[in-house]
Backbone bond lengths (Angstrom), bond angles and torsions (degrees), N, CA, C in turn:
res aa  C-N    CA-C-N  psi(-1)  N-CA   C-N-CA  omega(-1)  CA-C   N-CA-C  phi
1 X - - - 1.473 - - 1.549 108.88 -
2 X 1.292 114.41 136.32 1.476 119.63 178.86 1.510 109.84 -68.59
3 X 1.312 114.81 146.32 1.494 119.87 -178.67 1.514 106.68 -116.70
4 X 1.326 116.14 127.70 1.506 122.68 -170.85 1.498 114.42 -81.30
5 X 1.285 122.33 -6.99 1.459 120.76 -173.26 1.519 112.40 -88.04
6 X 1.316 117.14 38.57 1.476 122.15 -179.91 1.532 113.75 -57.37
7 X 1.324 117.53 -37.66 1.429 118.86 -172.23 1.548 114.37 -63.23
8 X 1.268 117.64 -25.07 1.481 121.40 179.73 1.498 112.25 -67.93
9 X 1.309 117.45 -23.73 1.456 120.58 -174.13 1.513 112.72 -81.23
10 X 1.333 118.09 -47.56 1.449 120.02 -171.78 1.511 115.42 -120.09
11 X 1.282 119.93 7.59 1.462 121.41 -174.96 1.536 107.54 -115.13
12 X 1.333 116.65 132.41 1.442 119.22 175.85 1.535 108.14 -75.94
13 X 1.289 115.37 162.14 1.451 119.53 179.62 1.509 112.19 -59.62
14 X 1.324 117.45 -42.30 1.482 121.79 178.18 1.512 112.06 -61.61
15 X 1.311 116.38 -43.35 1.482 119.46 178.05 1.503 110.31 -64.51
16 X 1.336 117.80 -40.98 1.441 120.18 178.41 1.521 111.53 -63.85
17 X 1.322 118.24 -44.24 1.464 122.01 178.74 1.531 110.08 -58.08
18 X 1.329 116.47 -45.25 1.440 122.60 178.86 1.530 112.35 -61.03
19 X 1.356 115.33 -45.67 1.468 117.60 -178.19 1.522 111.86 -71.26
20 X 1.335 116.30 -32.00 1.471 119.05 -175.78 1.518 111.98 -83.11
21 X 1.327 119.00 -35.13 1.476 122.24 -171.91 1.502 112.46 -124.82
22 X 1.301 119.89 3.78 1.455 122.01 -178.06 1.524 113.87 -64.91
23 X 1.306 118.13 -20.52 1.472 121.01 179.97 1.485 114.87 -85.05
24 X 1.358 116.82 -7.77 1.500 118.22 180.00 1.510 109.16 -67.92
25 X 1.331 114.80 132.99 1.455 122.02 -178.33 1.541 109.63 -123.26
26 X 1.287 117.52 107.43 1.467 122.16 177.62 1.509 111.61 -92.70
27 X 1.336 117.82 -1.64 1.439 120.94 -175.37 1.529 113.64 87.41
28 X 1.291 117.83 2.47 1.439 124.99 -178.02 1.553 108.62 -145.78
29 X 1.320 118.81 111.10 1.447 121.02 -174.09 1.518 111.93 -59.53
30 X 1.375 116.71 -28.50 1.464 119.18 178.76 1.530 111.17 -65.33
31 X 1.310 118.52 -35.49 1.456 122.40 176.61 1.521 110.77 -68.11
32 X 1.316 116.95 -40.69 1.472 120.79 178.87 1.529 110.28 -63.82
33 X 1.341 116.82 -42.60 1.456 120.72 177.71 1.530 110.65 -65.42
34 X 1.313 117.48 -39.18 1.465 120.17 178.78 1.520 110.20 -64.10
35 X 1.316 118.28 -41.57 1.449 121.91 177.37 1.519 110.79 -55.40
36 X 1.338 117.06 -46.37 1.451 121.51 -179.29 1.540 111.21 -61.55
37 X 1.346 113.72 -41.26 1.492 119.00 178.65 1.522 110.79 -63.53
38 X 1.332 115.76 -43.77 1.484 119.72 179.25 1.509 112.15 -65.50
39 X 1.336 118.01 -44.99 1.445 123.33 179.09 1.546 108.25 -60.12
40 X 1.299 116.84 -44.72 1.470 120.78 -179.61 1.534 109.33 -60.67
41 X 1.319 117.75 -45.83 1.456 120.46 177.29 1.497 113.74 -60.06
42 X 1.334 114.44 -45.77 1.474 119.67 -179.27 1.498 111.25 -64.40
43 X 1.338 116.74 -39.39 1.485 121.16 -179.31 1.536 111.28 -67.13
44 X 1.321 116.54 -32.83 1.471 121.23 177.65 1.539 111.01 -71.85
45 X 1.301 116.43 -25.97 1.467 118.40 -176.05 1.553 108.50 -141.14
46 X 1.354 116.79 64.69 1.479 120.74 -173.89 1.495 114.38 -63.35
47 X 1.285 118.61 -22.35 1.471 120.03 -179.82 1.514 114.58 -87.45
48 X 1.308 115.24 -7.62 1.473 120.28 -174.74 1.535 114.46 -91.59
49 X 1.281 115.75 163.64 1.449 121.80 173.40 1.549 106.84 -76.29
50 X 1.329 115.31 178.16 1.446 119.57 177.54 1.511 108.79 -58.25
51 X 1.326 117.37 -47.44 1.471 121.66 -177.08 1.547 110.96 -64.06
52 X 1.317 118.77 -32.86 1.448 121.74 178.36 1.511 112.28 -75.66
53 X 1.331 115.57 -35.48 1.430 120.40 -174.36 1.560 112.16 -78.30
54 X 1.336 116.69 -30.59 1.444 120.48 -177.39 1.520 109.60 -83.86
55 X 1.334 116.13 154.21 1.441 123.21 -175.69 1.532 113.62 -61.47
56 X 1.303 114.95 -41.26 1.478 118.02 -176.20 1.547 107.30 -155.10
57 X 1.331 114.17 -178.10 1.476 119.59 -178.99 1.525 112.70 -60.33
58 X 1.350 115.57 -37.89 1.479 120.20 -178.11 1.548 108.82 -62.51
59 X 1.362 117.07 -43.10 1.464 119.98 -179.73 1.514 110.05 -67.91
60 X 1.331 115.78 -37.93 1.479 120.15 177.19 1.503 111.72 -60.59
61 X 1.323 115.04 -46.39 1.453 121.62 178.96 1.536 112.05 -62.27
62 X 1.353 115.06 -40.56 1.437 119.82 176.63 1.520 112.03 -62.80
63 X 1.388 117.92 -36.83 1.444 121.28 175.97 1.502 111.69 -64.50
64 X 1.326 115.98 -44.84 1.468 120.20 178.58 1.556 112.07 -62.96
65 X 1.310 116.15 -39.58 1.488 120.06 177.34 1.552 109.30 -65.23
66 X 1.341 114.63 -39.33 1.470 119.66 -179.32 1.561 108.84 -58.53
67 X 1.342 116.70 -51.16 1.424 120.10 -175.85 1.529 113.24 -69.59
68 X 1.346 118.60 -18.73 1.455 122.37 178.65 1.522 111.01 -90.22
69 X 1.339 118.80 -10.68 1.428 122.95 -177.67 1.550 109.59 -67.19
70 X 1.308 116.67 131.57 1.472 121.04 179.57 1.513 113.24 -65.56
71 X 1.357 117.64 -20.54 1.447 119.94 179.88 1.536 112.61 -77.96
72 X 1.329 114.19 -13.96 1.491 118.55 -178.10 1.515 108.85 -83.53
73 X 1.320 114.86 129.67 1.448 121.86 -179.38 1.521 108.92 -121.30
74 X 1.310 116.94 122.56 1.450 122.35 174.69 1.531 110.13 -55.99
75 X 1.325 114.21 -39.63 1.465 120.16 -177.21 1.529 110.42 -61.03
76 X 1.322 118.65 -43.67 1.466 122.12 179.58 1.514 109.61 -61.42
77 X 1.324 116.89 -44.89 1.480 120.09 -179.92 1.517 110.39 -63.78
78 X 1.327 116.60 -45.71 1.465 121.62 179.98 1.529 112.16 -65.43
79 X 1.350 116.28 -41.22 1.439 120.51 179.45 1.515 111.28 -58.39
80 X 1.335 118.61 -43.18 1.436 122.55 176.42 1.522 112.52 -58.07
81 X 1.337 115.00 -44.61 1.448 121.28 -178.81 1.551 107.86 -65.98
82 X 1.311 119.37 -41.67 1.473 121.80 179.05 1.475 111.49 -63.22
83 X 1.325 117.71 -45.18 1.464 123.20 177.57 1.526 111.09 -54.20
84 X 1.317 115.42 -49.28 1.472 121.04 -177.47 1.529 110.62 -67.87
85 X 1.329 116.05 -38.66 1.466 118.62 178.54 1.546 111.61 -61.96
86 X 1.336 114.49 -44.76 1.473 119.01 179.02 1.523 110.17 -62.21
87 X 1.336 117.95 -41.32 1.454 121.85 176.91 1.503 111.13 -56.93
88 X 1.364 117.75 -46.23 1.438 122.16 -178.84 1.556 109.86 -66.91
89 X 1.310 116.13 -40.63 1.481 120.94 -178.52 1.520 111.82 -63.86
90 X 1.303 118.48 -32.37 1.456 123.14 -179.15 1.532 112.19 -62.84
91 X 1.369 116.24 -18.48 1.490 120.02 -178.50 1.506 111.25 -75.91
92 X 1.293 117.81 -11.15 1.474 122.08 -174.84 1.523 112.80 -117.94
93 X 1.294 116.22 146.75 1.487 121.02 178.27 1.495 112.30 -78.81
94 X 1.347 118.40 -27.03 1.429 124.41 -179.16 1.509 111.35 -135.19
95 X 1.300 117.96 129.37 1.440 123.22 178.30 1.518 106.92 -120.25
96 X 1.301 116.37 130.13 1.474 121.35 174.98 1.498 107.66 -100.56
97 X 1.309 118.36 120.26 1.458 123.70 175.48 1.520 107.81 -106.58
98 X 1.296 116.15 85.89 1.452 122.05 -173.52 1.529 110.67 -90.65
99 X 1.297 115.90 130.12 1.464 121.03 176.06 1.497 107.51 -124.59
100 X 1.300 116.47 130.89 1.445 121.18 178.25 1.512 108.55 -97.09
101 X 1.320 117.10 109.05 1.470 120.55 177.44 1.507 109.40 -113.23
102 X 1.327 116.09 27.68 1.443 120.53 -179.00 1.524 110.95 -65.11
103 X 1.298 115.13 145.45 1.443 120.88 175.22 1.542 107.60 -127.17
104 X 1.292 117.90 122.07 1.446 121.63 -177.23 1.504 109.07 -114.69
105 X 1.318 114.74 127.99 1.474 119.40 175.22 1.527 107.66 -126.88
106 X 1.303 114.95 129.81 1.451 120.63 177.14 1.509 113.76 -101.92
107 X 1.324 117.45 10.99 1.473 121.07 -173.79 1.529 110.70 -63.80
108 X 1.311 120.59 -28.61 1.477 122.91 179.98 1.543 111.19 -96.65
109 X 1.277 118.79 2.77 1.449 120.55 -179.52 1.531 109.29 -78.44
110 X 1.314 115.32 122.87 1.467 122.03 -170.87 1.536 113.89 -60.59
111 X 1.308 117.08 -34.63 1.488 119.03 -174.58 1.528 114.11 -86.10
112 X 1.277 118.80 -10.10 1.472 117.75 -176.59 1.546 113.21 -108.81
113 X 1.253 118.01 -21.36 1.456 118.20 -174.22 1.522 107.76 -124.83
114 X 1.343 117.08 135.18 1.454 120.76 178.34 1.523 106.58 -84.51
115 X 1.332 113.98 139.04 1.472 119.51 179.33 1.502 110.13 -112.35
């Protein structure tokens, strides 16, 4: 079975950010460049907060200003990601879209809860 995570093997984070979000147009090239920088930082530290992902306080503040800018549209960012996801998906004959909606409760488990 083909495995879709090819990009993690041979693509740097910066190249991935450019290929995934390089088509976003906010009408100001500085905002587009800032998006790529933010995406790159977040991809390098996906588990971190904005402050943890950014290099320093100045970069964190720039990220916060970016997201507060009226010219920034979540839809434009998401549309770019959707377009690129569809392009990647077209390379495969079968795509599994697995969602885990499991709910586990141990409240009735005899060894973990005192009754």
